[in-house]
C-alpha positions in Angstrom: -0.3 0.1 -0.2 1.4 3.2 -0.8 -0.3 7.0 -0.3 -2.4 7.0 -3.7 -2.5 3.0 -4.4 -2.2 -0.6 -3.5 -1.5 -4.2 -4.6 -4.3 -6.2 -4.1 -4.4 -10.5 -4.5 -6.7 -13.3 -4.2 -9.4 -12.4 -6.8 -9.8 -12.6 -10.5 -9.9 -9.2 -10.9 -11.9 -7.1 -13.4 -9.9 -5.3 -16.3 -8.0 -2.0 -16.1 -10.5 1.1 -15.6 -13.0 -0.4 -13.6 -14.1 1.4 -10.6 -14.3 -0.6 -7.5 -15.1 -0.2 -3.7 -12.7 -1.9 -1.2 -14.0 -2.7 2.2 -11.5 -3.7 5.0 -12.6 -4.0 8.4 -15.8 -1.6 8.0 -13.7 1.0 6.3 -14.9 1.4 2.2 -12.2 2.9 -0.2 -13.1 4.0 -3.5 -10.4 3.2 -6.2 -9.8 2.3 -10.1 -8.0 -0.8 -11.3 -4.9 0.3 -12.9 -3.7 -3.0 -13.8 -4.8 -6.8 -13.7 -2.8 -9.7 -13.7 -4.6 -12.9 -12.7 -4.9 -12.9 -9.2 -3.2 -9.8 -8.8 -4.0 -6.3 -9.5 -3.0 -2.7 -8.6 -5.8 0.3 -7.5 -5.5 3.9 -7.7 -7.0 5.1 -4.4 -9.5 7.8 -5.0 -8.3 9.9 -2.4 -4.7 9.9 -0.7 -4.6 7.6 2.9 -1.5 7.3 5.0 -0.2 3.6 4.5 1.2 3.4 7.9 -1.7 5.0 10.0 -4.4 2.4 7.8 -2.3 -0.6 8.1 -1.8 -0.3 12.1 -5.3 1.0 12.6 -6.4 -1.9 10.4 -4.1 -5.0 11.2 -3.3 -5.5 7.5 0.0 -7.3 7.2 2.5 -6.5 4.5 3.0 -9.2 1.5 5.5 -12.1 2.3 4.8 -11.6 6.0 4.9 -14.7 7.5 2.3 -13.5 10.2 -1.0 -15.3 10.4 -3.5 -13.2 8.5 -5.2 -10.4 10.8 -6.8 -8.3 7.8 -8.5 -9.4 5.1 -10.6 -7.7 2.0 -14.1 -9.3 2.7 -15.9 -7.2 -0.1 -15.2 -5.4 -3.1 -18.1 -3.9 -5.6 -17.9 -2.6 -9.0 -19.2 1.0 -9.4 -21.3 1.3 -12.4 -20.1 4.5 -14.3 
């Protein structure tokens, strides 16, 4: 995760340019898919987010971390254009 984007993993994602809403721990974040490759994609967030504060507040773990999962994307809605 960065101030304006994130890499997501674990779904078959819609095509580049699709608007999505990411829900993590009851927080909704609007974004657009800027690249997709199988079960990974990159998103551009609609509003900037402080990544350190978000990760700390929502217990999200970095990719490759061996710790058990404590934060999970539970829902992602496609927004109609």
